[in-house]
C-alpha positions in Angstrom: 42.9 -73.4 213.2 42.0 -74.3 216.8 45.1 -74.9 218.9 44.7 -77.1 222.0 47.2 -76.6 224.8 49.7 -79.4 225.1 48.8 -79.8 228.8 45.2 -80.4 228.0 46.1 -82.9 225.3 48.3 -84.7 227.8 45.4 -84.8 230.4 43.0 -86.3 227.8 45.5 -88.9 226.7 46.1 -89.9 230.3 42.4 -90.3 231.0 41.9 -92.4 227.8 44.9 -94.6 228.7 43.6 -95.1 232.2 40.2 -96.3 230.8 41.9 -98.6 228.3 44.2 -100.1 230.9 41.7 -100.3 233.7 41.3 -103.9 234.8 38.1 -105.6 233.9 36.4 -107.5 236.7 36.8 -111.2 236.1 33.6 -113.3 236.4 34.3 -117.0 236.2 32.5 -119.6 234.1 31.8 -123.1 235.4 34.2 -125.8 234.3 34.0 -128.5 231.6 31.7 -126.9 229.1 32.3 -129.0 225.9 33.0 -127.6 222.5 30.2 -127.4 219.9 31.3 -130.6 218.1 31.6 -132.5 221.4 28.3 -131.2 222.6 26.6 -132.3 219.4 28.1 -135.7 219.6 27.0 -136.1 223.2 23.5 -134.9 222.5 23.2 -137.5 219.8 24.4 -140.2 222.2 21.7 -139.4 224.8 18.7 -141.7 225.1 15.5 -140.0 223.9 12.6 -140.9 226.2 9.5 -139.4 227.6 9.8 -137.9 231.1 8.3 -139.8 234.0 7.8 -140.0 237.8 6.8 -136.3 238.0 4.2 -136.9 240.7 6.8 -138.4 243.1 9.3 -135.5 242.9 10.3 -133.7 246.1 13.1 -131.2 246.2 14.1 -132.5 249.6 15.2 -135.7 247.8 18.2 -133.7 246.6 20.1 -132.6 249.7 21.7 -129.4 248.6 24.0 -126.6 249.8 26.1 -129.0 251.8 29.3 -127.8 253.4 32.2 -127.9 250.9 35.1 -126.3 252.7 35.5 -124.7 256.1 32.3 -122.7 256.7 31.5 -122.5 253.0 28.6 -124.4 251.5 28.1 -125.2 247.8 26.0 -122.0 247.2 28.6 -119.8 248.8 31.4 -121.5 246.8 29.6 -120.7 243.6 29.1 -117.0 244.7 32.9 -116.9 245.4 33.7 -118.6 242.1 31.4 -116.7 239.8 31.7 -113.2 241.3 34.3 -110.5 240.9 36.2 -109.0 243.9 34.2 -111.1 246.3 34.9 -110.6 250.0 33.2 -113.0 252.5 32.8 -112.8 256.3 33.7 -115.5 258.8 30.6 -117.5 257.9 31.5 -117.4 254.2 28.7 -115.0 253.4 29.7 -112.4 250.7 29.8 -108.9 252.1 30.9 -107.3 248.9 31.5 -108.2 245.2 29.7 -108.2 241.9 28.0 -110.9 239.9 27.4 -111.0 236.2 24.4 -113.1 235.1 25.1 -114.5 231.7 21.4 -115.6 231.2 20.2 -112.0 231.0 23.4 -109.9 230.9 22.7 -108.1 234.2 25.3 -107.3 236.9 24.3 -107.2 240.6 26.3 -106.2 243.7 24.1 -107.8 246.3 24.2 -111.5 246.9 20.5 -111.3 247.9 19.8 -110.6 244.2 21.6 -113.7 243.0 20.3 -117.3 242.9 22.3 -120.4 242.2 20.7 -122.1 239.2 20.9 -125.8 238.6 21.5 -125.8 234.9 19.5 -129.0 234.6 16.9 -128.3 237.3 16.5 -130.9 240.1 12.9 -131.6 239.0 14.0 -132.1 235.4 16.8 -134.4 236.5 14.3 -136.4 238.5 12.0 -136.8 235.5 14.9 -137.7 233.3 16.2 -140.6 235.4 17.3 -139.3 238.8 14.2 -140.9 240.4 16.2 -144.1 240.3 19.3 -142.7 242.0 20.4 -143.1 245.6 20.1 -140.1 248.0 23.9 -139.9 247.9 23.9 -139.7 244.1 21.3 -136.9 244.2 23.3 -135.0 246.8 26.4 -135.2 244.6 24.4 -133.9 241.7 22.8 -131.0 243.6 26.1 -129.7 244.8 28.3 -130.4 241.8 31.1 -127.8 241.5 33.1 -129.9 239.0 31.0 -129.3 235.9 28.6 -126.7 234.4 25.7 -127.5 236.7 25.7 -124.6 239.1 25.5 -121.0 237.9 25.2 -117.6 239.7 22.3 -115.7 238.0 19.8 -113.0 238.8 17.0 -114.3 241.0 14.4 -113.0 238.6 15.7 -114.9 235.6 16.2 -118.1 237.7 12.6 -118.0 238.9 11.4 -117.4 235.4 13.2 -120.5 234.3 11.8 -122.7 237.2 12.2 -126.4 236.3 11.6 -125.9 232.5 13.8 -127.5 229.9 15.0 -125.7 226.7 11.8 -126.6 224.8 9.9 -124.4 227.3 12.5 -121.8 228.4 15.6 -120.3 227.0 17.8 -117.5 228.5 16.5 -114.1 227.4 20.0 -113.2 226.2 20.2 -115.0 222.9 24.0 -114.6 222.7 24.2 -117.2 225.5 22.1 -119.9 223.8 25.2 -121.7 222.5 26.9 -121.9 225.8 23.6 -122.8 227.6 23.0 -125.7 225.3 26.5 -127.0 225.6 26.4 -126.8 229.4 22.9 -128.5 229.5 24.0 -131.3 227.2 27.2 -131.9 229.3 25.2 -132.3 232.5 22.7 -134.7 230.9 25.5 -136.7 229.3 27.7 -136.8 232.4 24.9 -138.0 234.6 23.4 -140.3 232.0 20.0 -138.6 232.0 17.5 -138.9 229.2 16.2 -136.1 226.9 12.7 -135.9 225.4 12.2 -135.3 221.7 11.1 -131.6 222.1 14.0 -130.9 224.4 16.5 -132.5 221.9 15.1 -130.4 219.0 15.4 -127.2 221.1 19.0 -128.0 222.0 19.8 -128.6 218.3 18.4 -125.2 217.5 20.4 -123.6 220.2 23.6 -125.3 219.1 23.0 -123.9 215.6 23.8 -120.5 217.0 27.4 -121.5 218.0 
């Protein structure tokens, strides 16, 4: 029978305990994501209509990354909110931290590798009714920190998404489809935007994974 010295056992136990008790970096999730049942109810309450006004869309019609507090703009506020152990300089630019991207499950330690995604893209919002809003309303939408509209994600996955709705693009990490659909529906419902039929069908499919 092999006998392991008690000192060695104690060392192994200490290492295991330190791993178990090591704090896990906290990465925040945007607020006000509804439950499955609430999301389903809100999806069914949305007006189904074909998209329109695509030719008149211009990103500049949505003033974004406005100053929110002190020297911090909306983008920087999301980087602070969604990251772990984020330290910023006097201009509010992150100089250290880590960001977990729920769309693809990747973690990055450079803010240059992170984009702030509009859950419902600005162009999609425009096609779904924001064309009729005032500039002030569009500014509020583009910088909304109160709901699940702004997400810190890897720049590659954000650029893959572009302005596509769930009928044309879904997060590569399928485990996130439920949350993604609930967040998308909340934004559309809160801002009284329409959905097209293919988009609604895709959202129903994603909700079925909840």
